[in-house]
N, C-alpha and C positions, 0 to 999 in steps of 0.2 A: 469594596468587595463586589464581586460579580453577583448578579441576581439569581444564582443558583447555588444551592448548598447540598451537600450529602452528609450523612452522619453514619457513624460506625460505632458499635459497642466494642469496647476493648477493656482489657484488664491491665492496669498499670503494673510494672515489674515488682513493685513492693506492696506488701499487704494483701488483704483479701477483699478490697473494695473494687467496684467497677466504676467506669466512667463512660461518657459519650463524647466522641471527638467529632467536631464539625469541620468539614473540608470544603473549600471552594472548588467546585467542579471544573472550572476553567483553568485555574492554576495548579490544581491538584495539591494544594498546600493546606495544612491545618489552619483553621481560623480560631477555634476556641475549644476548650475542654470543659464539659459540664459534669457536675457530680452525679453519680448514679446512672440509672437507666429508666428513669421515671418520666412521665409526660410533663409535669409542671416545669422543671428547669428548662426543657426544650421550648415549651410554650412561652415562658418569660423571655428567653433569648430571642425568639422569633418576633415577639411583639416589639422588641427594641430594634429590629431590622426589617422594616416594612418593605424594603426593596427586593426581598427574596420573592422570586416568581416560581421557582421549581425546587422541590425537596425530593431528593433521591434517598430511599430508605428500604429496609427490609420489611417483612410483614408483621413485625411486633406491634401489638395493639397499643402499647404505651407510646410508641413513636407516632403512630397514626393519630392518636388523640392529641398529643402535643402539637403536631403539625396542624391539625384541624382547628384547635382552639387558639394557637399562636399566630398562624398565618393562613387564615381561611381563603385568602386570595391566591395562594400558591397552589400549583399543580403538583400532586404527589405521584411519583413514579417509582417503579421497582428498580433496585440497583442490578447491574449486569451480572455480578457474581451469583446472586441468588437466582436470577433467571436461568443462567447456564447450569447451575447446580440442580435446580428443579427439572430442567429439561433432561439432564443426564439420568436422574432417578426415574423419570417417566419412560425414557428409552430403555433403561435396564429392566424395568418391570415388563414392558411390552415384548422385548426380545426374550426374556425369561418365559413369558406366557406362551410364546410361539416358537420355542426352542426347536421342537421336532419339525416344524414346517421349514425353518431356516436350514436345519441339517439335511432335510430331503432335497431342497433346492441345490445345495452344494454337493450332494452325493450323486445327483443325476449327471449322466455324461453330457457334454456340451452338445447343443442342438436338439436335445430331446426335452420333453416336458417331464417334470418330476411327478411321480405318482402321488395320489392323495396320501397324506400322512395319517397314520393311525392315531396320532396325537391330537388331531383336530377336535375341538370341543364344540358340541352342538348346544343349542339353547336348553335342551332337556338334560344335559349332563353337567356333572360337577367339574369345575376346572381342576387340572392336576396341580400338584404342589410345584412351586417355582424352584428351579435349580438354584443352588447357592452360588453367590458371586464373591470373588475377592475384589479388592480395589483394582482399578484399571480394567474391569470387565472380564477377567479371566474366569473360566468355568472351573468349579471345584466339585461339582456333583459327580455321581457314579458314571455318567456318560461323557465325562471330560475327555477330550482328545487334544494332544499336543500339536497336531498337524492342521488344525482348522484355522 
């Protein structure tokens, strides 16, 4: 097995139990399936595989503890899906908080500076409520426009 492994929490198709699947990051093939989503089964498995150098995981504390106690020599890294997901959520919040500023920039004629937006929030003001989003970043609030 390659010295890097990833793990993913998943629910088998039958029953209401959960399991942890271990994947070789080089070959992208499953290596093993562990019962549950607890730290100890992962730690035990890692103790039996001291060649593991990198563990790719989400931010679940049980997996962090299992990796720490089972393979203290391994570097723990965040998996790509969760990094992109968290980045998307942060971008959505930021755009929502500055919605009026963004609209002012797109409303200004080309070659001119956009006037300051009334929606800017100073340090002494309360932040306005965020517009609601649908999946894929489409606006659904009262100011929603189809041509943006």
